[in-house]
N, C-alpha and C positions, 0 to 999 in steps of 0.2 A: 198656350191657348191662342185663339185668334186675336184677342185683345193685345196680348203681349207682343205678338208678331207685328201688329199694326204699330205699336209704340216703337219697335225696332226699325220699322220702315221709315217712320216719320223722323226718328233720330238720324238715320242714315241720310235722309234728304236735307236736313237742316244743320247738323253738327259738323264741325271741322275735326281733323285728327288731333290737333293740339287741345281742343276742348275735351276730346275723349280721354287723353292722357291726364288732363287736369282732374277730370271726374274720377279716374282710377286712383290717382294719388291722394285726393282729398276725401273721397267718400267710399268708393267701392272696396278698395283693398283694406283700409282700416276697419271697415264694418265687418269684412269677412274674416280677417285675422287680427285679433286684438293685440298680439304680441309685436306688431310692427309699428314703426314710426316712419312716415313718408313725407318728403318735401318735394314741391314742384317748382321748377324754375324755367325761365326762357332766356338763356344766356345770349342768344343771338337770334336774329330773325329767321324763322323757319326751323329752329332747333329747340329741343326740349331736354331738360335734365331732371331725372327723378332719382332721389336718394332713398334707399330702403335700408332701415336699421332694425336689427333684431334686439328687442328689449330684454334685459335680465329678468328672471333667472334663466331664460331660455338661451340655448346655444345655437349659433348660426350653422347652417349646413351648406356645404358647397353645392350639393344637389339642388337645394331650394333656390339658391341664387341663379343657377343655370336654368331652372324651370321658369323663374321670373323673366330671365333674358329672352327665352323663347316666346313667352306670353306677350311681352312688349313688342317683339318683332312682328307678330301676326295680328296684333290688336286692330290695325286699320281694316282688316278684312271684315270686321263687324260693320264698317261703314261702306263696304263694297270697294275698298281701295287696295292697292298693292301693299306688300310688306314694307315695314320701316327698316332703316339701317340703324342697328343698335350695337354699341360697344359697352363692355362692362369692366369695372375696376373694383377689386375687393380690397377693403381696408379694415381688417379685423372683424368687427361685428356688423359692418355695413357694406353695401355694394352701391356704386354710383353708375347709373345708366345714362349715357349720352345718346339721344335719339334724334334721328333725322327722318321725320315722317314723309310720306309721299306728298306731292304737291296737291293741295285741295282744288276741287272743281269749282267752277263758278256757280252762283246761286241757281241760274237757269239749268245748268248741267245737273246740279244736284236734284232739282225738281223733276227733271226728266228721269233721272236714275231712280228717284223715289217712286214715280209712277210705275217704272219697269219692275222695281223691286216689290211693289205692291202686288203685282201679278205673279212674281216668282218668289215670294217670301218663304213659302214652305220649302222650296228647293234650297234656298240659301241657308235656312235654319238647319236643315238636314245636313248640309255640307259642313256647317260650323260644328254641329254635333259630332259628325264623323271625325273632324280634325281634333275636337276636344277629346274624343275617345282615344285617338292615336297618341295624343300628347300625354294623356293619363297613363296609357299603357307604357309609353316610353319612360315616363317618370317612375312607374312602378318597377320597370326592368332595372332602372338605375338604382333604385332603393334595394332591390334584391341583390344586385351585383355588389353594392356597398355592404350589405349584411353578410353576403358570402365571404367577401374579403375580410370583414371583421371577424367572422368565425375562424377563418384560416389563421389570422394573426393571433386570436385568442387561444388557439389550440396548438400553436407552435411550441414544441418542448423547450426551445431556447428562449431566454428572456429577451424581450424587445422593448426598448425604451425610447420615447420621442421627447426631445427637449428643445428649448429655445434659449440659448445663452446659459445653459445649466439649470434652468427652471423646468422641472419635469411636467410635461403636458399629458402624457399617457404612458402607462406601463401595462403590458399584457399580463394576464393572470399568472403565467409562469414566473415572470419577474417578481410580481407582487407576492406570490406564495413562497418564493425562495427567500425573500427578506421578511416575510410574515407581517407585512403592513401595506397600507394604501400609500402609494408614492406620489400621486398626482398633487401638484402644488408645492412639493418639497424641492429644495435645491440639492443637486447631486453631490456637491462638495461637502454638504453637511452630513452626508451618509457615510462617507469613506473615512478611513483612519487618517490622521494628520500627515503621516509620512507618505501617503499615497496621493495627496491632493495635487502635488506638482505634476505628476503623470496624468491625472484626470484633466487638469486645466489644459494640457496640450491637446487633448481630444476635443475640447470645447471651442478652440480657435477656428473661426470661419476660414474656409479654404476655397480656392477656385475649383471649378468642376474637373479640370484636368490635372490638379495637384495630386501628388502621391499621398495616399492616405497613411496616417501613422500606423505603426504596428500595434497589434493587440497588447494590452498591458494587464498585469495582475494587480488587483486592488483588494484590500481587506475591509470588510464591513464589520465593525466591532459589535459584539454582543447581540447578534441576531439569533433568536431562539436560545439565548443564554450563552452562546459561544460565538467565536469569530467565524465568519464565512470568507472564503477566498473566491473572488469572481475574476473571470477573464473578460475584459471589455474590449470590443472591437468596433470601430466606426463603420457606418454604412452610408451609402449616398443619401444626401438630403432629399426631403420630400416636401410638398405643400400640405400643411396640416392646419385645419381651422383658419384657412384663408391666408396663411403666411408660410414662408419657407422655414422649415424646422429640420433639426439634425436627428439622426437615428443612431442608437448604440445597441449592439447585440451583446448580451451577457451570458456566460456559461458558468455554472457553479462547479468549480474544480476543487472544492474543499476535500472531498473524499479522495480524489486522485492525488492531491498533494500529500495527504496523510499516508496513503498507500506507498507513494514514492519514498517518503521519509522512513516508513517502517520497513520497506524492502531494502533500503540502504542500511538500516540498522541490522536487519537479518544478514545482509552480506558482510557487514562488519563482524558480526558474531561468528559467521563461518570462517572469516579470515582469522579471527582470534583463536579459533580451534587449531588452525594450521600453525599459527605463531606459537601457541602453547606446546604443540608437538615438537616444533623446532627448538624451543627453549628447553624442553625436557631432554631432548637429545644432547644439547650442548652441556646441560648440567650433569648428565650422566657420565660424560667423559672424565671431568675432574673428580666427580664423586667416586668413580671407580678406584682411582689410586689413593685418594684421601682415605676412603673407608678401609682399603687394604692396609695402608700404612698404619692407621690408628689401631686396627685390629691386631696387627703384628706387634705394634708397640705395647699394647695392652698385654699380649701374651708374653712379651719379653720381660715386662715389669713384674707381673704376677703379684698376687697378694703376699705380703710378708708374714712371718710368724707373729702371733698375737703378743703384745706387750703393753705396758702402761702408756697411755697417750697414743698419738698418731704419728708414726714415723714418716720420713720423707718418701720412702718407696710406697707405703700405703696410700699416701696422699696423691702421689703421681699416678698410681694405679686407678684411684678413684677418679682423677681428672680424665684419664684416658677412657674410662668406662662411660663417664658422662658425655664426653665428646663423641664416643661411638653411638650412644643413645640418640644424640642430636642428629648425627649423620644418618642413622637408620630412619629417623623421623622424616628427614628431607627425602630419603629414598622412597619412603611410602607416599609422600606428597607427589613426587615426580611420577611414581607408578600410577597414582590416581589420575593425574593429568593426562597420562598416555591413554587411559581408558576412554576419556571423553574426546580425545583428539584424533582417534582413528577415523579414516574416511568411511562414510556410511556405505554399506553394500547390502545386497539382498540375501547374503548367505546366513542362514539360520542354523543353529546347532544347539547342543545341550549346554546350559549355563548354570553356574552356581549362584543362586539368588542371594544367599547370605553374604558372599564375598562382595557382590556389587552393592548391596545395601550398606554394608559397613564401610566400603570405600567411599561411597557418596556422602554418607553422614560425616565423615571426617572432613570432606571438602567444605561443607556448608556449616560446620560447627560454629565458626566465628560469627556468621550472619545470624544464626539462630540464638546464640548465647545471650545476646542483649535483649531478646524478646520473650523467650520461653525456655522451659526445660525440655531437652531433647531426649526422648526415651526410645530405645531400640529394643524391640521384642520380636525376634525372628525365631520361629519354631525350627525344628529339624526337618526342613522341607526337602523333597526330592528335587533333582535338577529339572529346569523348565526349558521349553523350546523358545529360543529367541536369539537376540544379538546382544552381546555385552555392552557395546557402545550405545545401542539404542535404548536398552533398559536403563543404563546409567544416566542417559540424558532425560528420560522420563522421570526417574526418581529425583534427579536434581531439580527439574522444573517444578515437580509437585512440592518438594520441600521448600523451595524458594517462594512459591505461591503461598504456602502455609505461613511462612515467616512474615511475608508482607501483609498478611491478613491480621497480624497482631501488632498493636502499637508498642513502640519501644518503651523500655523503662519499668516493666512489670514482669520480669522473668520468673519470679517466685509464684505468681498466681496463674501463669499460662503454661500450656504444655503442647508440644508437638510429638505425637507418637507414631512411629513407623513400625509396622509389623509384617510378618509373612507367615502364612499358614496354608495347609492343603485343604481344599474344599472339593471333594469328588475328584474329577480328572484335571483340576486346575490348581495352580499355585496362585494364591491371592496375596498381592502386596498392597497394603492399605496405608494411607497417610491421613491422620486425623489431627485437627488443630482446634484450639479453643478461641479462635479469632472472631472476626465480626460477622462471619456468615454471609450468605447470598440471599437476596429477596426472591420470592416466588416468581416475580416478573422477570428478573434477570436469569433465573435458573435455567430457563428454556434456551438461553442464548449463549451460555458460557463456552460452548464449543465452536461458535461462529468465528471465522477469521476476523481479526482486528477488533473484536468486541472485548472491552475491558471495563472493570468497575474501579480500576486504580486511577489516581489523579494523573493529569497530563504530565508526561515526562517520566512516570514511574513504570508504566507497562506498555507493551506493544499490542496486547490482545492476541498474541500468537502462541503463548505457552501451552494452553490446554488444547488448542487446535493441533499443534505439533505432537503433543502427547498422544492424542487420539489416533492420529495418522500412524505414528510409530508403533503403537500397540496393535492396531489392526494389521500393519505390515508383518508383525510377528505372529499373526494368527490368533490374537487375543481380543479382549474387549475391556472397556473402562466404564465405571459407574460413578455417579456423584450424588451425595446426599448432603443437604445443607439447610440450616435454619438461621434466619436473621438474628444476630446477637448471641448465638450459641455455638457457632463453629461449623466446620465442613469436614466431611470424610470422603476421600476419593480412593477407589479400589481398582487395581489393575489385575485382570485375570489372564494368566498364561497357561497354555497346555503343559501338562506334565510330560517330560521327555521320556520316551520309551527306551528302557535300558537294552543295549545290544549285548547278545551273548558273546562272551570272550572265547576266541578260538582255543582249542586244546594246544598245550605247549608241545612244540616239536622236540623230539629226542635230541636233535642237533643243538637247539637253543639251550638245553640243559647242561651242555658240555662246556660252558664258559670257563675259562681259567680263573682261578680265584686270586692269583697274584697279578699285579699290574707291572708289566715289563716296560723298560725304557723304550720310547719310540722317538723317531725323528719327526719333529713337529715344526711347521712353518707358521709364524704369526705375522699377519699383514694388517697394520693399523697405522693411520696417519698421526695418531697421538702417541708420541714416544713413551710418556709416563703410563698411559693405559697399557701399552704393549709390555712395558717392564713389569707392571703389576701382574699381567697374565703370565709372564715368564716366571715370576716368583711362585705363582700358584701352581705352575707345572714343573716345579723343581723336581729333579730326578729324571727328567726326559731331556733328550738332545734337542734344544729349542733354538731356532733361528728367527730373528726379528727383522722385519723390513717395514719401512714407513711409506712405501710407494708401491702400488699394485703393479705398475709397469716394470719395476725392478724385479718384483716377484715372478712375473711371467718370464723374464729373461733367465732368472736363476733356475726355474723349473725345467728349462731346456737341457740343463746339464746335471741337475741334482734331483735326487728322488726323496720324497717325503711321504710318510705314511698317513699324515694328518695335517690339514691346513685349517687354521683358525683365521678367518678374514672378517674385517669390519665391513659393514654394509654401506654406510654413507661416508665416502671419502671424496675430497675435492678434485684431485687430478684424474683418477680413474676409480669409479665406484666399484663396490663389491659385485654388483650385478654385471658390469662389463667385464670384470676380472673372471667371473664364473663362466660367462658366455664364451670366453677365449680359451677355456680349458678343454682338454679331451674328455670324453665321457668317463674314462677311468679315473682321471684326476678330479672330476666334478664330484664323484662319490666320496672323496676324501675331505670335502670342505664342510666345515662347521661355521656358521655365521655368528659373529658377535655384533650386537646392535644395542644402541641406546634409545631406540624407537624409530622404526621406519615411518617417518611422518609424511611421506609422499604417497600418492595413489600407486605410482609405479612400484615403489618398494613394497607396499602392502600386497599388491597383486603378485609380485615376484615371490615373496615368502610363502604365499598361499599356493603358488604353482609348483615350486621345487620341493622335493621330499627331504631335503637336508635339514639336520638339526640346527637349532639356534640357541645361543646363550645371551641373556640380557645383562646389560650393564646397569649398575655396578655388579661385579661378579660375586656369586655365591660359591665360596671355595669348595664346599661339600658337593654342590651340584656340578661344578666343573670337573671335579675329580671323578664323580660317578659317571658323568657323560663320557669322559675319556676312557674309563674302564668299559663302559657299554659299547663304545665305538670299537675298542680293540676286540671285544667279544664278538661283535658282528663281523669284524674282519676275519676272526678265527673261524666263525661259522661258515663264511663264504669260502674260506680256504678248505 
């Protein structure tokens, strides 16, 4: 209003710039903003120093200090003077302004200016109002920019932490939510595990701007959300925060990644274990072949003696041989079961005997189950199902192991694991039911998720049921799960019933097989001499030649004719595969492969590709004899 304008004009005519700053520091600013403490000094003639301090609990703002700097610079314009020269130094919660005001006019000059301003007061006030509006708009733009920057930082998915000497000043929401707590005011070293503190201390050491930044480190945060978290911390260039230079750390939660890496490594080890098991089974089969044959022949030679009082030496020896043979046959069964699970996985599906696979698998897990529960096998007379023997074997093994781990050790008489198979419509249903701890309704929805497990750390990978579901779907089936907490779990695998193929009518030529087995020239190629001698004894009555090197066999075949060749598949110098590939088509048809388990993918593919017969080690005498007879019959039929 006109009165206020007149006061401004009079003040401009009479007051000096230093008086103006004194009034601002002592009256105007404290009255306008009560959270400020200001001091006014005149350190030298013609100079003014104003100190502005923000009182607790309020926090100083860099933007506010800069706004004050601009205000002090243009303040002399209120008196019609030029701008002041102002420098600012920020020290924590306060800013110190050193001001060099423009030179004051003489009293006469100020009087003349006052008269002039009296006539142009309105124009001056309008100009000051305009400048004030521009300054307010500039400050608002600064605030908006600061808020936008804060929004970006708050919404960055990576954790961002600002500290000074290890004392956390600010942590964005991502960092705070990762650790589940407010971090401001805490010391970083107090959060990490003791064995990680040395690495974190290296990140806190001040460095020159051109110094090479330390590499990111992995640190463990104990018991965040009830379990340990693993963070990757990386240093970032320092920034000015709250008026002082502060360091920045960027953190990424890599807990899940580390767990997945560990579980993937475990899965890789399990896959390697399958290959090793196949290799071991192959190596065991070679000595098992001749040991079984020798014990069987020794038993036959001893024979039970005539009954008399007491037990004679021959009877006791025969009993010892019989028990040894039973033990060897048990080892043979274990090796055969191992071979079932060590076959390379493929996409070939066929008709499989569910009963055989279930019985084979239960023998493998019997020891694991025995200390926890009674294992009951109840398999109906089910038809063959569509699937893969190795895949179904792995599924049943996983389900039985899961069932065993759901039951606490020490109470086998009161717990039961029952595995059964029955036909339901067009499916064969294989079910595994346990009386274990069961699964809660909350976890029941997640049991097929990869890496989800309710087992304690170190006991489960969370992959068992996921793998089972994938394998069952790959065989064209499906899997269901029912469970009740405290009462147990039932998992059922459904596989399609295999459609029986009609057998072709017998050809008149195939009915004309000779009934007597005539002596044949047979070549045996095996790198294990004792295995070859066992096969020689089995083929007693034939003209048998034994060689332990496939390369020697190739040389011999150039000059000598054989009607039948029995060749080991896995040999060190030249494999049975390479031996076969070097034969003429006519000779290839005479080959029968003897194998203790083709444990490589190449061997499995080869056996699936060629039409030749194979005999498994250890040899079944009746099977070998029948195979030789059938082989001769087929030769007779071709003739």
